[in-house]
CHARMM internal coordinates of N, CA and C (Angstrom, degrees):
IC EDIT
DIST 1 N 1 CA 1.4274
DIST 1 CA 1 C 1.4398
ANGL 1 N 1 CA 1 C 111.06
DIST 1 C 2 N 1.3688
ANGL 1 CA 1 C 2 N 117.09
DIHE 1 N 1 CA 1 C 2 N 136.36
DIST 2 N 2 CA 1.3707
ANGL 1 C 2 N 2 CA 123.12
DIHE 1 CA 1 C 2 N 2 CA 179.85
DIST 2 CA 2 C 1.4771
ANGL 2 N 2 CA 2 C 109.31
DIHE 1 C 2 N 2 CA 2 C -105.32
DIST 2 C 3 N 1.3048
ANGL 2 CA 2 C 3 N 118.63
DIHE 2 N 2 CA 2 C 3 N 123.26
DIST 3 N 3 CA 1.4277
ANGL 2 C 3 N 3 CA 126.47
DIHE 2 CA 2 C 3 N 3 CA 179.90
DIST 3 CA 3 C 1.5631
ANGL 3 N 3 CA 3 C 111.93
DIHE 2 C 3 N 3 CA 3 C -100.10
DIST 3 C 4 N 1.3592
ANGL 3 CA 3 C 4 N 109.27
DIHE 3 N 3 CA 3 C 4 N 136.34
DIST 4 N 4 CA 1.4847
ANGL 3 C 4 N 4 CA 113.07
DIHE 3 CA 3 C 4 N 4 CA -173.03
DIST 4 CA 4 C 1.6460
ANGL 4 N 4 CA 4 C 103.09
DIHE 3 C 4 N 4 CA 4 C -118.95
DIST 4 C 5 N 1.3015
ANGL 4 CA 4 C 5 N 115.34
DIHE 4 N 4 CA 4 C 5 N 172.52
DIST 5 N 5 CA 1.4064
ANGL 4 C 5 N 5 CA 121.63
DIHE 4 CA 4 C 5 N 5 CA -179.83
DIST 5 CA 5 C 1.5210
ANGL 5 N 5 CA 5 C 108.75
DIHE 4 C 5 N 5 CA 5 C -68.97
DIST 5 C 6 N 1.3270
ANGL 5 CA 5 C 6 N 114.22
DIHE 5 N 5 CA 5 C 6 N -32.05
DIST 6 N 6 CA 1.4747
ANGL 5 C 6 N 6 CA 119.60
DIHE 5 CA 5 C 6 N 6 CA 174.82
DIST 6 CA 6 C 1.4388
ANGL 6 N 6 CA 6 C 114.47
DIHE 5 C 6 N 6 CA 6 C -56.05
DIST 6 C 7 N 1.4461
ANGL 6 CA 6 C 7 N 118.22
DIHE 6 N 6 CA 6 C 7 N -38.55
DIST 7 N 7 CA 1.4015
ANGL 6 C 7 N 7 CA 121.71
DIHE 6 CA 6 C 7 N 7 CA -178.05
DIST 7 CA 7 C 1.5017
ANGL 7 N 7 CA 7 C 109.22
DIHE 6 C 7 N 7 CA 7 C -67.17
DIST 7 C 8 N 1.2791
ANGL 7 CA 7 C 8 N 117.45
DIHE 7 N 7 CA 7 C 8 N -48.11
DIST 8 N 8 CA 1.5031
ANGL 7 C 8 N 8 CA 123.04
DIHE 7 CA 7 C 8 N 8 CA 177.04
DIST 8 CA 8 C 1.5326
ANGL 8 N 8 CA 8 C 110.86
DIHE 7 C 8 N 8 CA 8 C -58.08
DIST 8 C 9 N 1.2477
ANGL 8 CA 8 C 9 N 119.66
DIHE 8 N 8 CA 8 C 9 N -43.25
DIST 9 N 9 CA 1.4900
ANGL 8 C 9 N 9 CA 124.40
DIHE 8 CA 8 C 9 N 9 CA -175.23
DIST 9 CA 9 C 1.5437
ANGL 9 N 9 CA 9 C 106.24
DIHE 8 C 9 N 9 CA 9 C -69.93
DIST 9 C 10 N 1.3593
ANGL 9 CA 9 C 10 N 122.67
DIHE 9 N 9 CA 9 C 10 N -40.30
DIST 10 N 10 CA 1.4379
ANGL 9 C 10 N 10 CA 125.09
DIHE 9 CA 9 C 10 N 10 CA 176.49
DIST 10 CA 10 C 1.4677
ANGL 10 N 10 CA 10 C 110.53
DIHE 9 C 10 N 10 CA 10 C -65.11
DIST 10 C 11 N 1.2909
ANGL 10 CA 10 C 11 N 122.40
DIHE 10 N 10 CA 10 C 11 N -42.87
DIST 11 N 11 CA 1.4151
ANGL 10 C 11 N 11 CA 123.82
DIHE 10 CA 10 C 11 N 11 CA -177.27
DIST 11 CA 11 C 1.5486
ANGL 11 N 11 CA 11 C 110.81
DIHE 10 C 11 N 11 CA 11 C -71.21
DIST 11 C 12 N 1.2789
ANGL 11 CA 11 C 12 N 118.35
DIHE 11 N 11 CA 11 C 12 N -38.30
DIST 12 N 12 CA 1.4619
ANGL 11 C 12 N 12 CA 124.36
DIHE 11 CA 11 C 12 N 12 CA 179.73
DIST 12 CA 12 C 1.5126
ANGL 12 N 12 CA 12 C 107.38
DIHE 11 C 12 N 12 CA 12 C -69.04
DIST 12 C 13 N 1.3215
ANGL 12 CA 12 C 13 N 121.43
DIHE 12 N 12 CA 12 C 13 N -37.80
DIST 13 N 13 CA 1.4614
ANGL 12 C 13 N 13 CA 123.53
DIHE 12 CA 12 C 13 N 13 CA -178.41
DIST 13 CA 13 C 1.6791
ANGL 13 N 13 CA 13 C 106.34
DIHE 12 C 13 N 13 CA 13 C -70.54
DIST 13 C 14 N 1.3320
ANGL 13 CA 13 C 14 N 117.78
DIHE 13 N 13 CA 13 C 14 N -38.37
DIST 14 N 14 CA 1.4616
ANGL 13 C 14 N 14 CA 118.28
DIHE 13 CA 13 C 14 N 14 CA -179.24
DIST 14 CA 14 C 1.5709
ANGL 14 N 14 CA 14 C 107.23
DIHE 13 C 14 N 14 CA 14 C -65.81
DIST 14 C 15 N 1.3456
ANGL 14 CA 14 C 15 N 117.72
DIHE 14 N 14 CA 14 C 15 N -38.99
DIST 15 N 15 CA 1.4061
ANGL 14 C 15 N 15 CA 120.61
DIHE 14 CA 14 C 15 N 15 CA -179.83
DIST 15 CA 15 C 1.4931
ANGL 15 N 15 CA 15 C 111.29
DIHE 14 C 15 N 15 CA 15 C -63.58
DIST 15 C 16 N 1.3458
ANGL 15 CA 15 C 16 N 116.10
DIHE 15 N 15 CA 15 C 16 N -53.49
DIST 16 N 16 CA 1.4811
ANGL 15 C 16 N 16 CA 120.67
DIHE 15 CA 15 C 16 N 16 CA -179.78
DIST 16 CA 16 C 1.5661
ANGL 16 N 16 CA 16 C 115.44
DIHE 15 C 16 N 16 CA 16 C -59.68
DIST 16 C 17 N 1.2991
ANGL 16 CA 16 C 17 N 115.45
DIHE 16 N 16 CA 16 C 17 N -40.32
DIST 17 N 17 CA 1.4899
ANGL 16 C 17 N 17 CA 120.52
DIHE 16 CA 16 C 17 N 17 CA 176.58
DIST 17 CA 17 C 1.5443
ANGL 17 N 17 CA 17 C 108.73
DIHE 16 C 17 N 17 CA 17 C -68.83
DIST 17 C 18 N 1.2648
ANGL 17 CA 17 C 18 N 120.82
DIHE 17 N 17 CA 17 C 18 N -38.84
DIST 18 N 18 CA 1.4207
ANGL 17 C 18 N 18 CA 121.83
DIHE 17 CA 17 C 18 N 18 CA 177.37
DIST 18 CA 18 C 1.4362
ANGL 18 N 18 CA 18 C 113.17
DIHE 17 C 18 N 18 CA 18 C -64.14
DIST 18 C 19 N 1.3047
ANGL 18 CA 18 C 19 N 117.98
DIHE 18 N 18 CA 18 C 19 N -44.64
DIST 19 N 19 CA 1.4598
ANGL 18 C 19 N 19 CA 121.07
DIHE 18 CA 18 C 19 N 19 CA 178.76
DIST 19 CA 19 C 1.6114
ANGL 19 N 19 CA 19 C 115.07
DIHE 18 C 19 N 19 CA 19 C -64.77
DIST 19 C 20 N 1.3431
ANGL 19 CA 19 C 20 N 108.59
DIHE 19 N 19 CA 19 C 20 N -43.10
DIST 20 N 20 CA 1.4914
ANGL 19 C 20 N 20 CA 116.62
DIHE 19 CA 19 C 20 N 20 CA 177.70
DIST 20 CA 20 C 1.5448
ANGL 20 N 20 CA 20 C 112.39
DIHE 19 C 20 N 20 CA 20 C -63.60
DIST 20 C 21 N 1.3346
ANGL 20 CA 20 C 21 N 117.89
DIHE 20 N 20 CA 20 C 21 N -40.83
DIST 21 N 21 CA 1.4161
ANGL 20 C 21 N 21 CA 123.70
DIHE 20 CA 20 C 21 N 21 CA -171.68
DIST 21 CA 21 C 1.5639
ANGL 21 N 21 CA 21 C 113.43
DIHE 20 C 21 N 21 CA 21 C -93.91
DIST 21 C 22 N 1.2800
ANGL 21 CA 21 C 22 N 114.83
DIHE 21 N 21 CA 21 C 22 N -37.03
DIST 22 N 22 CA 1.4778
ANGL 21 C 22 N 22 CA 117.37
DIHE 21 CA 21 C 22 N 22 CA -170.84
DIST 22 CA 22 C 1.5762
ANGL 22 N 22 CA 22 C 107.79
DIHE 21 C 22 N 22 CA 22 C -99.40
DIST 22 C 23 N 1.2398
ANGL 22 CA 22 C 23 N 125.11
DIHE 22 N 22 CA 22 C 23 N -41.62
DIST 23 N 23 CA 1.4633
ANGL 22 C 23 N 23 CA 126.95
DIHE 22 CA 22 C 23 N 23 CA -171.92
DIST 23 CA 23 C 1.4636
ANGL 23 N 23 CA 23 C 111.56
DIHE 22 C 23 N 23 CA 23 C -103.80
DIST 23 C 24 N 1.3349
ANGL 23 CA 23 C 24 N 123.84
DIHE 23 N 23 CA 23 C 24 N -31.66
DIST 24 N 24 CA 1.4114
ANGL 23 C 24 N 24 CA 127.31
DIHE 23 CA 23 C 24 N 24 CA 176.84
DIST 24 CA 24 C 1.5687
ANGL 24 N 24 CA 24 C 111.03
DIHE 23 C 24 N 24 CA 24 C 67.66
DIST 24 C 25 N 1.2962
ANGL 24 CA 24 C 25 N 119.79
DIHE 24 N 24 CA 24 C 25 N -29.41
DIST 25 N 25 CA 1.4905
ANGL 24 C 25 N 25 CA 120.77
DIHE 24 CA 24 C 25 N 25 CA 178.47
DIST 25 CA 25 C 1.5529
ANGL 25 N 25 CA 25 C 105.67
DIHE 24 C 25 N 25 CA 25 C -149.80
DIST 25 C 26 N 1.1875
ANGL 25 CA 25 C 26 N 117.53
DIHE 25 N 25 CA 25 C 26 N 146.64
DIST 26 N 26 CA 1.4219
ANGL 25 C 26 N 26 CA 123.53
DIHE 25 CA 25 C 26 N 26 CA 178.09
DIST 26 CA 26 C 1.5166
ANGL 26 N 26 CA 26 C 109.37
DIHE 25 C 26 N 26 CA 26 C -132.32
DIST 26 C 27 N 1.3239
ANGL 26 CA 26 C 27 N 115.87
DIHE 26 N 26 CA 26 C 27 N 156.30
DIST 27 N 27 CA 1.5022
ANGL 26 C 27 N 27 CA 119.69
DIHE 26 CA 26 C 27 N 27 CA 178.68
DIST 27 CA 27 C 1.4439
ANGL 27 N 27 CA 27 C 105.86
DIHE 26 C 27 N 27 CA 27 C -126.89
DIST 27 C 28 N 1.3498
ANGL 27 CA 27 C 28 N 116.84
DIHE 27 N 27 CA 27 C 28 N 149.55
DIST 28 N 28 CA 1.4426
ANGL 27 C 28 N 28 CA 122.39
DIHE 27 CA 27 C 28 N 28 CA -179.15
DIST 28 CA 28 C 1.5151
ANGL 28 N 28 CA 28 C 108.14
DIHE 27 C 28 N 28 CA 28 C -62.93
DIST 28 C 29 N 1.3410
ANGL 28 CA 28 C 29 N 115.22
DIHE 28 N 28 CA 28 C 29 N -33.49
DIST 29 N 29 CA 1.5331
ANGL 28 C 29 N 29 CA 121.78
DIHE 28 CA 28 C 29 N 29 CA -179.29
DIST 29 CA 29 C 1.5072
ANGL 29 N 29 CA 29 C 110.25
DIHE 28 C 29 N 29 CA 29 C -54.94
DIST 29 C 30 N 1.2962
ANGL 29 CA 29 C 30 N 118.88
DIHE 29 N 29 CA 29 C 30 N -39.85
DIST 30 N 30 CA 1.5228
ANGL 29 C 30 N 30 CA 123.88
DIHE 29 CA 29 C 30 N 30 CA -174.87
DIST 30 CA 30 C 1.4885
ANGL 30 N 30 CA 30 C 114.42
DIHE 29 C 30 N 30 CA 30 C -108.09
DIST 30 C 31 N 1.2888
ANGL 30 CA 30 C 31 N 116.39
DIHE 30 N 30 CA 30 C 31 N 16.13
DIST 31 N 31 CA 1.4762
ANGL 30 C 31 N 31 CA 121.63
DIHE 30 CA 30 C 31 N 31 CA -176.73
DIST 31 CA 31 C 1.5779
ANGL 31 N 31 CA 31 C 110.59
DIHE 30 C 31 N 31 CA 31 C -57.45
DIST 31 C 32 N 1.4256
ANGL 31 CA 31 C 32 N 113.89
DIHE 31 N 31 CA 31 C 32 N -42.82
DIST 32 N 32 CA 1.4934
ANGL 31 C 32 N 32 CA 114.39
DIHE 31 CA 31 C 32 N 32 CA -179.92
DIST 32 CA 32 C 1.5111
ANGL 32 N 32 CA 32 C 112.52
DIHE 31 C 32 N 32 CA 32 C -62.39
DIST 32 C 33 N 1.2938
ANGL 32 CA 32 C 33 N 120.72
DIHE 32 N 32 CA 32 C 33 N -32.30
DIST 33 N 33 CA 1.4423
ANGL 32 C 33 N 33 CA 126.21
DIHE 32 CA 32 C 33 N 33 CA 176.23
DIST 33 CA 33 C 1.5385
ANGL 33 N 33 CA 33 C 111.10
DIHE 32 C 33 N 33 CA 33 C -61.40
DIST 33 C 34 N 1.3409
ANGL 33 CA 33 C 34 N 115.78
DIHE 33 N 33 CA 33 C 34 N -45.79
DIST 34 N 34 CA 1.4678
ANGL 33 C 34 N 34 CA 120.33
DIHE 33 CA 33 C 34 N 34 CA -178.97
DIST 34 CA 34 C 1.5690
ANGL 34 N 34 CA 34 C 108.02
DIHE 33 C 34 N 34 CA 34 C -65.60
DIST 34 C 35 N 1.2588
ANGL 34 CA 34 C 35 N 115.50
DIHE 34 N 34 CA 34 C 35 N -42.39
DIST 35 N 35 CA 1.4548
ANGL 34 C 35 N 35 CA 117.32
DIHE 34 CA 34 C 35 N 35 CA -178.57
DIST 35 CA 35 C 1.4926
ANGL 35 N 35 CA 35 C 113.16
DIHE 34 C 35 N 35 CA 35 C -64.70
DIST 35 C 36 N 1.3570
ANGL 35 CA 35 C 36 N 117.96
DIHE 35 N 35 CA 35 C 36 N -39.45
DIST 36 N 36 CA 1.4689
ANGL 35 C 36 N 36 CA 120.97
DIHE 35 CA 35 C 36 N 36 CA 175.72
DIST 36 CA 36 C 1.5392
ANGL 36 N 36 CA 36 C 109.15
DIHE 35 C 36 N 36 CA 36 C -62.37
DIST 36 C 37 N 1.3237
ANGL 36 CA 36 C 37 N 118.03
DIHE 36 N 36 CA 36 C 37 N -41.96
DIST 37 N 37 CA 1.4760
ANGL 36 C 37 N 37 CA 117.90
DIHE 36 CA 36 C 37 N 37 CA 179.68
DIST 37 CA 37 C 1.4731
ANGL 37 N 37 CA 37 C 111.41
DIHE 36 C 37 N 37 CA 37 C -62.71
DIST 37 C 38 N 1.2922
ANGL 37 CA 37 C 38 N 121.10
DIHE 37 N 37 CA 37 C 38 N -41.31
DIST 38 N 38 CA 1.4606
ANGL 37 C 38 N 38 CA 124.96
DIHE 37 CA 37 C 38 N 38 CA -177.80
DIST 38 CA 38 C 1.4837
ANGL 38 N 38 CA 38 C 109.38
DIHE 37 C 38 N 38 CA 38 C -74.33
DIST 38 C 39 N 1.3045
ANGL 38 CA 38 C 39 N 121.81
DIHE 38 N 38 CA 38 C 39 N -31.62
DIST 39 N 39 CA 1.5431
ANGL 38 C 39 N 39 CA 122.13
DIHE 38 CA 38 C 39 N 39 CA 171.76
DIST 39 CA 39 C 1.4631
ANGL 39 N 39 CA 39 C 107.60
DIHE 38 C 39 N 39 CA 39 C -59.89
DIST 39 C 40 N 1.2362
ANGL 39 CA 39 C 40 N 117.88
DIHE 39 N 39 CA 39 C 40 N -48.63
DIST 40 N 40 CA 1.5815
ANGL 39 C 40 N 40 CA 120.14
DIHE 39 CA 39 C 40 N 40 CA -177.38
DIST 40 CA 40 C 1.5043
ANGL 40 N 40 CA 40 C 105.33
DIHE 39 C 40 N 40 CA 40 C -61.27
DIST 40 C 41 N 1.3398
ANGL 40 CA 40 C 41 N 118.70
DIHE 40 N 40 CA 40 C 41 N -46.57
DIST 41 N 41 CA 1.5340
ANGL 40 C 41 N 41 CA 118.70
DIHE 40 CA 40 C 41 N 41 CA 179.33
DIST 41 CA 41 C 1.5601
ANGL 41 N 41 CA 41 C 113.23
DIHE 40 C 41 N 41 CA 41 C -58.15
DIST 41 C 42 N 1.3219
ANGL 41 CA 41 C 42 N 113.24
DIHE 41 N 41 CA 41 C 42 N -44.86
DIST 42 N 42 CA 1.4486
ANGL 41 C 42 N 42 CA 117.86
DIHE 41 CA 41 C 42 N 42 CA 179.12
DIST 42 CA 42 C 1.5394
ANGL 42 N 42 CA 42 C 112.57
DIHE 41 C 42 N 42 CA 42 C -66.93
DIST 42 C 43 N 1.2943
ANGL 42 CA 42 C 43 N 119.75
DIHE 42 N 42 CA 42 C 43 N -41.17
DIST 43 N 43 CA 1.3706
ANGL 42 C 43 N 43 CA 122.80
DIHE 42 CA 42 C 43 N 43 CA -178.98
DIST 43 CA 43 C 1.5418
ANGL 43 N 43 CA 43 C 115.75
DIHE 42 C 43 N 43 CA 43 C -73.25
DIST 43 C 44 N 1.3293
ANGL 43 CA 43 C 44 N 115.35
DIHE 43 N 43 CA 43 C 44 N -17.21
DIST 44 N 44 CA 1.4802
ANGL 43 C 44 N 44 CA 118.04
DIHE 43 CA 43 C 44 N 44 CA -177.02
DIST 44 CA 44 C 1.5101
ANGL 44 N 44 CA 44 C 108.09
DIHE 43 C 44 N 44 CA 44 C -115.40
DIST 44 C 45 N 1.3114
ANGL 44 CA 44 C 45 N 122.32
DIHE 44 N 44 CA 44 C 45 N 13.74
DIST 45 N 45 CA 1.4242
ANGL 44 C 45 N 45 CA 124.91
DIHE 44 CA 44 C 45 N 45 CA -175.93
DIST 45 CA 45 C 1.4747
ANGL 45 N 45 CA 45 C 116.85
DIHE 44 C 45 N 45 CA 45 C -61.16
DIST 45 C 46 N 1.4083
ANGL 45 CA 45 C 46 N 116.43
DIHE 45 N 45 CA 45 C 46 N -18.59
DIST 46 N 46 CA 1.4963
ANGL 45 C 46 N 46 CA 118.35
DIHE 45 CA 45 C 46 N 46 CA 176.66
DIST 46 CA 46 C 1.4499
ANGL 46 N 46 CA 46 C 114.67
DIHE 45 C 46 N 46 CA 46 C -94.66
DIST 46 C 47 N 1.3531
ANGL 46 CA 46 C 47 N 114.87
DIHE 46 N 46 CA 46 C 47 N -4.25
DIST 47 N 47 CA 1.4744
ANGL 46 C 47 N 47 CA 118.94
DIHE 46 CA 46 C 47 N 47 CA -178.08
DIST 47 CA 47 C 1.5193
ANGL 47 N 47 CA 47 C 110.47
DIHE 46 C 47 N 47 CA 47 C -85.02
DIST 47 C 48 N 1.2802
ANGL 47 CA 47 C 48 N 115.13
DIHE 47 N 47 CA 47 C 48 N 158.70
DIST 48 N 48 CA 1.4512
ANGL 47 C 48 N 48 CA 117.78
DIHE 47 CA 47 C 48 N 48 CA 173.10
DIST 48 CA 48 C 1.5761
ANGL 48 N 48 CA 48 C 113.90
DIHE 47 C 48 N 48 CA 48 C -73.31
DIST 48 C 49 N 1.3490
ANGL 48 CA 48 C 49 N 115.35
DIHE 48 N 48 CA 48 C 49 N 163.16
DIST 49 N 49 CA 1.4486
ANGL 48 C 49 N 49 CA 114.27
DIHE 48 CA 48 C 49 N 49 CA -178.84
DIST 49 CA 49 C 1.4330
ANGL 49 N 49 CA 49 C 115.20
DIHE 48 C 49 N 49 CA 49 C -62.90
DIST 49 C 50 N 1.3899
ANGL 49 CA 49 C 50 N 113.73
DIHE 49 N 49 CA 49 C 50 N -37.55
DIST 50 N 50 CA 1.4265
ANGL 49 C 50 N 50 CA 116.64
DIHE 49 CA 49 C 50 N 50 CA 175.91
DIST 50 CA 50 C 1.5179
ANGL 50 N 50 CA 50 C 118.96
DIHE 49 C 50 N 50 CA 50 C -60.53
DIST 50 C 51 N 1.2916
ANGL 50 CA 50 C 51 N 116.03
DIHE 50 N 50 CA 50 C 51 N -43.75
DIST 51 N 51 CA 1.4448
ANGL 50 C 51 N 51 CA 124.40
DIHE 50 CA 50 C 51 N 51 CA 175.69
DIST 51 CA 51 C 1.5558
ANGL 51 N 51 CA 51 C 111.66
DIHE 50 C 51 N 51 CA 51 C -61.50
DIST 51 C 52 N 1.2889
ANGL 51 CA 51 C 52 N 115.98
DIHE 51 N 51 CA 51 C 52 N -38.70
DIST 52 N 52 CA 1.4308
ANGL 51 C 52 N 52 CA 122.19
DIHE 51 CA 51 C 52 N 52 CA 179.15
DIST 52 CA 52 C 1.5490
ANGL 52 N 52 CA 52 C 108.38
DIHE 51 C 52 N 52 CA 52 C -66.01
DIST 52 C 53 N 1.3483
ANGL 52 CA 52 C 53 N 119.84
DIHE 52 N 52 CA 52 C 53 N -47.41
DIST 53 N 53 CA 1.4440
ANGL 52 C 53 N 53 CA 122.55
DIHE 52 CA 52 C 53 N 53 CA -178.41
DIST 53 CA 53 C 1.5261
ANGL 53 N 53 CA 53 C 111.85
DIHE 52 C 53 N 53 CA 53 C -68.17
DIST 53 C 54 N 1.3526
ANGL 53 CA 53 C 54 N 119.28
DIHE 53 N 53 CA 53 C 54 N -32.93
DIST 54 N 54 CA 1.3840
ANGL 53 C 54 N 54 CA 119.38
DIHE 53 CA 53 C 54 N 54 CA 174.55
DIST 54 CA 54 C 1.5396
ANGL 54 N 54 CA 54 C 110.51
DIHE 53 C 54 N 54 CA 54 C -66.40
DIST 54 C 55 N 1.2731
ANGL 54 CA 54 C 55 N 118.90
DIHE 54 N 54 CA 54 C 55 N -44.15
DIST 55 N 55 CA 1.3867
ANGL 54 C 55 N 55 CA 122.85
DIHE 54 CA 54 C 55 N 55 CA 177.38
DIST 55 CA 55 C 1.5149
ANGL 55 N 55 CA 55 C 114.78
DIHE 54 C 55 N 55 CA 55 C -54.64
DIST 55 C 56 N 1.3840
ANGL 55 CA 55 C 56 N 116.00
DIHE 55 N 55 CA 55 C 56 N -45.32
DIST 56 N 56 CA 1.4198
ANGL 55 C 56 N 56 CA 122.51
DIHE 55 CA 55 C 56 N 56 CA 179.62
DIST 56 CA 56 C 1.5462
ANGL 56 N 56 CA 56 C 107.26
DIHE 55 C 56 N 56 CA 56 C -61.21
DIST 56 C 57 N 1.3577
ANGL 56 CA 56 C 57 N 113.14
DIHE 56 N 56 CA 56 C 57 N -50.80
DIST 57 N 57 CA 1.4139
ANGL 56 C 57 N 57 CA 116.27
DIHE 56 CA 56 C 57 N 57 CA -177.10
DIST 57 CA 57 C 1.6091
ANGL 57 N 57 CA 57 C 114.37
DIHE 56 C 57 N 57 CA 57 C -55.82
DIST 57 C 58 N 1.3759
ANGL 57 CA 57 C 58 N 111.52
DIHE 57 N 57 CA 57 C 58 N -39.20
DIST 58 N 58 CA 1.4711
ANGL 57 C 58 N 58 CA 117.04
DIHE 57 CA 57 C 58 N 58 CA -179.37
DIST 58 CA 58 C 1.4741
ANGL 58 N 58 CA 58 C 109.55
DIHE 57 C 58 N 58 CA 58 C -68.77
DIST 58 C 59 N 1.2483
ANGL 58 CA 58 C 59 N 123.26
DIHE 58 N 58 CA 58 C 59 N -30.34
DIST 59 N 59 CA 1.5224
ANGL 58 C 59 N 59 CA 124.62
DIHE 58 CA 58 C 59 N 59 CA 177.85
DIST 59 CA 59 C 1.5019
ANGL 59 N 59 CA 59 C 110.64
DIHE 58 C 59 N 59 CA 59 C -72.94
DIST 59 C 60 N 1.3553
ANGL 59 CA 59 C 60 N 118.74
DIHE 59 N 59 CA 59 C 60 N -22.55
DIST 60 N 60 CA 1.4203
ANGL 59 C 60 N 60 CA 120.55
DIHE 59 CA 59 C 60 N 60 CA 176.09
DIST 60 CA 60 C 1.4083
ANGL 60 N 60 CA 60 C 118.81
DIHE 59 C 60 N 60 CA 60 C -85.43
DIST 60 C 61 N 1.2564
ANGL 60 CA 60 C 61 N 119.68
DIHE 60 N 60 CA 60 C 61 N -16.84
DIST 61 N 61 CA 1.4531
ANGL 60 C 61 N 61 CA 124.26
DIHE 60 CA 60 C 61 N 61 CA -175.08
DIST 61 CA 61 C 1.5145
ANGL 61 N 61 CA 61 C 112.40
DIHE 60 C 61 N 61 CA 61 C -60.20
DIST 61 C 62 N 1.3668
ANGL 61 CA 61 C 62 N 116.71
DIHE 61 N 61 CA 61 C 62 N 134.55
DIST 62 N 62 CA 1.4151
ANGL 61 C 62 N 62 CA 121.18
DIHE 61 CA 61 C 62 N 62 CA -174.03
DIST 62 CA 62 C 1.4993
ANGL 62 N 62 CA 62 C 118.80
DIHE 61 C 62 N 62 CA 62 C 79.66
DIST 62 C 63 N 1.3982
ANGL 62 CA 62 C 63 N 119.86
DIHE 62 N 62 CA 62 C 63 N 0.74
DIST 63 N 63 CA 1.3791
ANGL 62 C 63 N 63 CA 124.92
DIHE 62 CA 62 C 63 N 63 CA -177.90
DIST 63 CA 63 C 1.5328
ANGL 63 N 63 CA 63 C 111.47
DIHE 62 C 63 N 63 CA 63 C -104.64
DIST 63 C 64 N 1.2467
ANGL 63 CA 63 C 64 N 118.42
DIHE 63 N 63 CA 63 C 64 N 136.28
DIST 64 N 64 CA 1.4146
ANGL 63 C 64 N 64 CA 120.14
DIHE 63 CA 63 C 64 N 64 CA 174.26
DIST 64 CA 64 C 1.5225
ANGL 64 N 64 CA 64 C 115.69
DIHE 63 C 64 N 64 CA 64 C -76.58
DIST 64 C 65 N 1.3157
ANGL 64 CA 64 C 65 N 120.71
DIHE 64 N 64 CA 64 C 65 N 134.52
DIST 65 N 65 CA 1.4524
ANGL 64 C 65 N 65 CA 122.54
DIHE 64 CA 64 C 65 N 65 CA 173.35
DIST 65 CA 65 C 1.5330
ANGL 65 N 65 CA 65 C 109.62
DIHE 64 C 65 N 65 CA 65 C -63.08
DIST 65 C 66 N 1.3170
ANGL 65 CA 65 C 66 N 114.89
DIHE 65 N 65 CA 65 C 66 N 143.99
DIST 66 N 66 CA 1.4077
ANGL 65 C 66 N 66 CA 118.95
DIHE 65 CA 65 C 66 N 66 CA 175.64
DIST 66 CA 66 C 1.5352
ANGL 66 N 66 CA 66 C 108.49
DIHE 65 C 66 N 66 CA 66 C -111.11
DIST 66 C 67 N 1.3119
ANGL 66 CA 66 C 67 N 117.34
DIHE 66 N 66 CA 66 C 67 N 151.74
DIST 67 N 67 CA 1.4249
ANGL 66 C 67 N 67 CA 119.83
DIHE 66 CA 66 C 67 N 67 CA 175.67
DIST 67 CA 67 C 1.5371
ANGL 67 N 67 CA 67 C 113.58
DIHE 66 C 67 N 67 CA 67 C -79.67
DIST 67 C 68 N 1.2332
ANGL 67 CA 67 C 68 N 117.13
DIHE 67 N 67 CA 67 C 68 N 130.06
DIST 68 N 68 CA 1.4641
ANGL 67 C 68 N 68 CA 120.80
DIHE 67 CA 67 C 68 N 68 CA 176.62
DIST 68 CA 68 C 1.5700
ANGL 68 N 68 CA 68 C 108.80
DIHE 67 C 68 N 68 CA 68 C -102.32
DIST 68 C 69 N 1.3377
ANGL 68 CA 68 C 69 N 114.12
DIHE 68 N 68 CA 68 C 69 N 121.69
DIST 69 N 69 CA 1.4277
ANGL 68 C 69 N 69 CA 123.15
DIHE 68 CA 68 C 69 N 69 CA -176.43
DIST 69 CA 69 C 1.5651
ANGL 69 N 69 CA 69 C 107.34
DIHE 68 C 69 N 69 CA 69 C -72.37
DIST 69 C 70 N 1.3603
ANGL 69 CA 69 C 70 N 115.82
DIHE 69 N 69 CA 69 C 70 N 132.96
DIST 70 N 70 CA 1.5413
ANGL 69 C 70 N 70 CA 114.93
DIHE 69 CA 69 C 70 N 70 CA -179.91
DIST 70 CA 70 C 1.5056
ANGL 70 N 70 CA 70 C 105.01
DIHE 69 C 70 N 70 CA 70 C -110.83
DIST 70 C 71 N 1.3198
ANGL 70 CA 70 C 71 N 111.01
DIHE 70 N 70 CA 70 C 71 N 154.28
DIST 71 N 71 CA 1.4959
ANGL 70 C 71 N 71 CA 117.66
DIHE 70 CA 70 C 71 N 71 CA 179.59
DIST 71 CA 71 C 1.5169
ANGL 71 N 71 CA 71 C 107.82
DIHE 70 C 71 N 71 CA 71 C -87.51
DIST 71 C 72 N 1.3407
ANGL 71 CA 71 C 72 N 116.64
DIHE 71 N 71 CA 71 C 72 N 137.04
DIST 72 N 72 CA 1.5300
ANGL 71 C 72 N 72 CA 116.25
DIHE 71 CA 71 C 72 N 72 CA 171.26
DIST 72 CA 72 C 1.3923
ANGL 72 N 72 CA 72 C 114.59
DIHE 71 C 72 N 72 CA 72 C 133.33
END
COOR INIT
IC SEED 1 N 1 CA 1 C
IC BUILD
């Protein structure tokens, strides 16, 4: 695979836009989680929304939900 500067710029722009619009604030502690999320978004960008949703649901099958502590 040949990588171009355009590829890196596109990925970086998706990451920055997502953090600014979706998360509004990021912490260094959870940076790896943000990057995993945007890797999934980048790698599935050509799939339909339905296919992406099904893939996410399949990866969660058999896993227990964990409680997320909220601040406030």
